[in-house]
C-alpha positions in Angstrom: -4.5 -4.7 -20.9 -4.5 -6.6 -17.6 -1.2 -8.4 -18.2 -2.1 -11.3 -15.9 0.2 -14.3 -15.8 -1.2 -17.3 -17.7 -0.4 -21.0 -17.8 0.9 -20.8 -21.3 3.8 -18.7 -20.1 5.3 -20.8 -17.3 8.7 -19.1 -17.5 7.4 -15.6 -16.6 9.4 -14.2 -13.7 7.5 -11.1 -12.6 3.8 -10.6 -11.8 3.2 -7.9 -14.5 4.7 -7.9 -18.0 4.1 -4.8 -20.1 3.7 -5.5 -23.9 6.5 -4.1 -26.0 6.1 -0.4 -26.8 3.4 0.2 -24.2 3.7 2.9 -21.5 1.6 1.7 -18.6 1.0 4.7 -16.4 -1.3 2.7 -14.1 1.3 0.3 -12.9 1.9 0.6 -9.1 5.3 -1.1 -9.0 8.7 0.3 -8.3 11.0 0.4 -11.4 13.7 -2.3 -11.7 16.3 0.5 -11.8 15.4 1.5 -8.3 15.4 -2.0 -6.7 18.6 -1.9 -4.6 20.4 -5.1 -5.7 23.8 -4.0 -4.3 22.3 -3.0 -0.9 20.6 -6.3 -0.5 23.7 -8.1 -1.7 25.8 -6.5 1.0 23.3 -7.3 3.7 23.1 -10.9 2.6 26.9 -11.3 2.5 27.2 -9.8 5.9 24.5 -12.1 7.3 26.0 -15.3 5.8 29.5 -14.4 7.0 28.4 -14.5 10.6 28.4 -18.3 10.6 25.0 -18.6 12.4 22.6 -20.8 10.4 19.6 -20.2 12.8 17.9 -18.0 10.2 17.5 -21.2 8.0 15.6 -22.9 10.8 11.8 -22.6 11.5 11.4 -19.1 12.9 9.9 -17.9 16.2 6.2 -17.2 15.6 6.2 -13.5 16.2 9.3 -12.9 14.1 13.0 -12.9 15.0 13.5 -10.8 18.1 16.7 -9.1 16.9 15.0 -8.2 13.6 12.0 -6.7 15.5 14.4 -4.8 17.7 16.0 -3.2 14.6 12.6 -2.6 13.0 11.4 -0.9 16.2 14.3 1.4 16.2 13.8 2.3 12.5 10.1 3.0 13.2 10.7 5.0 16.3 13.0 7.3 14.3 10.6 7.5 11.4 7.4 8.0 13.3 8.8 10.3 16.0 7.5 8.2 18.9 8.9 5.1 20.6 7.9 1.7 19.2 8.2 -1.4 21.4 9.4 -4.6 19.5 6.8 -6.5 21.6 4.1 -4.7 19.6 5.5 -5.9 16.2 4.6 -9.1 14.3 6.4 -10.1 11.1 4.3 -10.7 8.0 4.8 -11.6 4.4 3.6 -8.1 3.4 0.3 -6.2 3.8 -1.6 -8.6 1.5 -0.6 -11.5 3.7 -1.5 -9.5 6.8 -5.0 -8.7 5.5 -5.6 -12.3 4.7 -4.6 -13.4 8.2 -6.7 -10.8 9.8 -9.7 -11.9 7.8 -9.1 -15.5 8.7 -8.8 -14.9 12.4 -11.2 -12.1 13.1 -14.1 -12.5 10.6 -16.5 -15.1 9.3 -18.2 -15.2 5.9 -21.0 -12.7 5.8 -19.5 -10.3 8.3 -19.7 -6.6 7.5 -16.6 -4.5 6.9 -16.1 -0.8 6.0 -13.8 0.5 3.3 -13.0 3.9 1.9 -14.7 4.8 -1.3 -12.6 4.5 -3.4 -10.2 1.9 -2.0 -7.2 -0.3 -3.0 -8.8 -2.7 -5.5 -6.7 -5.7 -4.6 -7.5 -5.4 -1.0 -11.2 -5.6 -2.0 -10.3 -8.8 -3.8 -9.0 -10.3 -0.6 -12.2 -9.3 1.3 -14.3 -10.8 -1.4 -12.3 -14.1 -1.2 -13.3 -14.2 2.5 -17.0 -13.6 1.5 -17.3 -10.4 3.6 -20.0 -7.8 3.0 -18.2 -4.6 1.9 -19.8 -1.3 2.9 -18.2 1.8 1.4 -17.7 5.1 3.3 -17.3 8.3 1.3 -14.0 10.3 1.2 -13.0 13.8 0.2 -9.7 15.7 -0.1 -9.1 15.2 3.7 -9.6 11.5 3.7 -12.5 9.5 5.2 -15.6 11.6 5.9 -16.3 11.2 9.6 -20.0 12.3 9.2 -20.5 9.6 6.5 -18.9 7.0 8.8 -21.1 8.0 11.7 -24.2 7.5 9.5 -23.0 4.0 8.5 -22.5 3.1 12.1 -26.1 3.8 12.9 -27.1 1.1 10.4 -24.1 -1.4 10.5 -21.7 -2.9 13.1 -18.5 -3.6 11.1 -15.8 -6.1 12.2 -13.2 -3.6 10.9 -12.6 -0.5 8.9 -9.9 -0.8 6.3 -8.2 2.5 5.3 -5.0 3.8 3.8 -4.7 7.0 5.9 -1.5 8.4 4.3 -1.1 9.1 0.6 -4.0 6.8 -0.2 -4.2 4.3 -3.0 -5.7 5.4 -5.4 -6.5 9.1 -4.5 -3.1 10.2 -2.9 -5.1 12.0 -0.2 -4.1 12.0 3.5 -6.4 11.8 6.4 -6.1 14.8 8.6 -4.9 14.6 12.2 -8.3 15.8 13.5 -10.2 13.1 11.6 -7.8 10.5 12.7 -8.3 11.3 16.4 -12.1 11.2 15.9 -11.7 7.8 14.2 -9.9 6.5 17.3 -12.8 7.7 19.5 -15.4 6.0 17.2 -13.6 2.7 17.0 -13.6 2.4 20.8 -17.2 3.6 21.1 -18.6 1.2 18.5 -16.1 -1.6 19.1 -14.6 -2.2 15.6 -11.0 -2.6 14.5 -9.2 0.0 12.4 -6.9 -1.6 9.9 -4.5 1.2 8.9 -2.5 0.3 5.8 0.5 2.6 6.2 2.6 1.3 3.4 3.2 4.7 1.9 3.9 6.6 5.1 7.7 7.1 4.6 7.3 8.2 1.0 6.6 11.8 1.8 8.0 14.3 -0.7 7.0 17.7 0.7 5.6 18.0 4.3 5.7 15.3 7.0 2.3 13.6 7.2 0.1 13.5 10.4 0.8 10.9 13.1 0.8 7.3 12.0 -2.0 5.2 13.3 0.8 3.1 14.8 0.8 5.7 17.6 -2.6 4.4 18.8 -1.8 0.7 19.0 -1.8 0.8 22.8 -5.5 0.2 22.4 -6.9 -3.1 21.0 -9.0 -1.5 18.3 -6.1 -0.4 16.1 -3.8 -2.5 13.9 -1.1 -0.7 11.8 0.2 -2.5 8.7 3.6 -1.8 7.1 5.8 -3.2 4.4 9.2 -3.1 2.8 7.6 -3.4 -0.7 7.6 0.3 -1.5 10.6 1.4 0.5 13.0 -1.4 -0.3 11.8 -4.2 -2.7 8.4 -6.0 -3.1 10.1 -9.3 -4.0 11.3 -9.6 -0.4 7.6 -10.3 0.7 8.3 -8.8 4.1 6.2 -6.6 6.2 4.9 -6.1 9.8 1.9 -5.5 11.9 2.0 -3.2 14.9 -0.8 -3.9 17.5 -1.7 -4.3 21.1 -0.1 -7.4 22.7 -3.5 -9.1 23.0 -4.0 -8.8 19.2 -0.4 -10.0 18.6 -1.0 -13.1 20.7 -3.9 -14.0 18.5 -1.6 -14.2 15.5 1.3 -15.8 17.4 -1.0 -18.7 18.6 -2.8 -19.4 15.3 -2.5 -22.9 13.6 -0.7 -21.5 10.6 2.3 -20.5 12.6 2.1 -23.4 15.0 2.7 -25.6 11.9 5.1 -23.5 9.9 6.8 -21.2 12.4 7.3 -17.5 12.0 7.0 -15.9 8.6 10.1 -15.2 6.4 12.9 -15.7 9.0 15.4 -15.9 6.1 14.5 -12.6 4.5 14.1 -10.8 7.9 17.6 -11.8 8.9 19.0 -10.1 5.8 16.8 -7.0 6.1 17.9 -6.7 9.7 21.3 -5.9 8.4 19.8 -3.3 6.0 18.1 -1.7 9.0 21.1 -1.7 11.4 23.5 -0.3 8.8 21.3 2.7 8.0 21.1 1.7 4.4 17.3 1.7 4.5 17.2 5.3 5.6 19.5 6.3 2.8 17.4 4.3 0.3 14.2 6.1 1.4 15.9 9.5 1.0 17.0 8.5 -2.5 13.5 7.3 -3.4 11.8 10.5 -2.1 14.1 12.7 -4.1 13.5 10.8 -7.4 9.7 10.4 -6.8 9.4 14.0 -5.9 10.8 15.1 -9.2 8.5 12.7 -11.0 5.5 14.1 -9.3 6.4 17.5 -10.7 6.9 16.0 -14.2 3.5 14.3 -14.2 1.8 17.4 -12.8 3.3 19.6 -15.5 2.4 17.0 -18.2 -1.2 16.7 -17.0 -1.6 20.5 -17.1 -0.2 20.6 -20.6 -1.9 17.6 -22.2 -5.1 17.1 -20.2 -5.8 20.7 -19.0 -9.5 20.0 -18.5 -9.0 17.2 -16.1 -9.1 17.8 -12.4 -6.8 16.3 -9.7 -4.9 17.2 -6.5 -1.1 17.0 -6.6 -0.1 14.1 -4.3 2.3 15.0 -1.4 3.7 11.4 -1.3 3.0 7.8 -2.2 2.6 6.6 -5.8 -0.5 8.0 -7.4 -2.4 10.8 -9.1 -6.2 10.4 -9.1 -7.5 12.2 -12.1 -11.1 13.0 -13.1 -11.5 13.0 -16.8 -13.3 15.9 -18.5 -16.8 15.5 -20.0 -17.9 12.5 -17.9 -15.8 10.2 -20.0 -16.1 6.5 -19.1 -12.6 5.5 -18.1 -13.1 1.7 -18.7 -14.2 2.3 -22.3 -11.4 4.8 -22.8 -8.9 2.1 -21.5 -10.0 -0.2 -24.3 -9.4 2.5 -26.8 -6.0 3.3 -25.2 -4.6 -0.1 -26.4 -4.3 1.3 -30.0 -2.3 4.3 -28.6 0.0 2.0 -26.6 -0.7 3.6 -23.3 -2.5 2.3 -20.2 -3.9 3.4 -16.9 -6.2 2.0 -14.2 -9.9 2.8 -14.6 -11.5 4.3 -11.5 -14.3 1.8 -11.4 -11.9 -0.9 -10.2 -11.3 1.0 -7.0 -15.0 1.3 -6.2 -16.9 -1.2 -4.2 -20.2 0.1 -5.6 -19.1 0.4 -9.2 -18.8 4.1 -9.2 -15.9 6.4 -10.0 -16.3 5.7 -13.7 -14.9 9.0 -14.9 -11.7 8.7 -12.8 -8.3 7.1 -13.7 -5.3 6.3 -11.5 -1.9 7.2 -12.8 1.4 6.3 -11.2 4.6 8.4 -11.6 7.1 6.0 -10.0 7.7 3.4 -12.7 9.0 5.5 -15.6 11.7 8.1 -16.2 10.4 11.7 -16.9 10.6 11.4 -20.7 8.4 8.3 -20.6 5.9 9.9 -18.3 5.6 12.8 -20.7 5.3 10.6 -23.7 2.7 8.5 -22.0 0.5 11.5 -21.3 1.0 12.7 -24.9 -0.5 9.4 -26.0 -3.3 9.6 -23.5 -4.1 13.1 -24.8 -4.4 11.7 -28.3 -6.5 8.9 -27.0 -8.9 11.2 -25.2 -9.2 13.5 -28.3 -10.1 10.5 -30.5 -12.6 9.0 -28.1 
């Protein structure tokens, strides 16, 4: 059940369509019910009423200055340290940023490091650029520094891609101590840290450690952010935060020389969302709802899959569950079709085809009753396997 778009269905409007009656607990998308139509509508009306058509023109390469100023204020408040708008570069989301970084800073055959496991669609982007992917082991505290140091003896990576906070798929968060050690190592061995911090503001219990955006005063760190999880993915709007030298590399690339800055139209509207405080309120709302769904999924897992093992996520989107009895999750997924339930098999997140007895479950897309029903179905599927 991959649900990929096909040429025989040209009128499909969203990337993923779930078959009728299926509960897809693997889907990492926000639910339609939590996409803030009214909020975006108000922002758009306000922007159009100003009578300034400049946001319909080719945009400045780094991104509209007023938008970056509003974004910098939002980030300063959220991170707890000052963010300079000069350090920000507007993107079409994290996926677009990763593609640009690969285009500008790597060549086919270059070595990169990723966490094991890692976000499987980021791995797809790296494969498209013909990069050699070297996995680095993780544990409950994030990337294992000792494992990284061992890899650095053998390899010289162009960059390390990691999701330090509420990681996809594991939900784990890199500790402050390990993060500081990473900063030392990236300077010593001269590689870039690509910190995908898309889940940073979705913290449901305790505030996470410092964002890697704090360290962008050095050239070895690029922090990536997005409005996809905190506002709406269809906006296709995000940002990089980096040292000015790195920002200049993006600003002066041929893509932007030809087409101008990315998404000036949408960023003009989202600027109003930022300045009004509506984004802050939306994040508070999401955190309250998602926190309750974490508790529902935790309770349902303990009831229906008591022999599975997992850590309760403190934020983000996902539970990373180890199945009992060394079950093969990919084979189980095929069986799950007949039970009208789905998940993501762990092997998809492994760059070395491991993690075969793990599954990724998401608690954000469904109401509590659907979460519980989905896990009931999964229980029956596991029992029949």
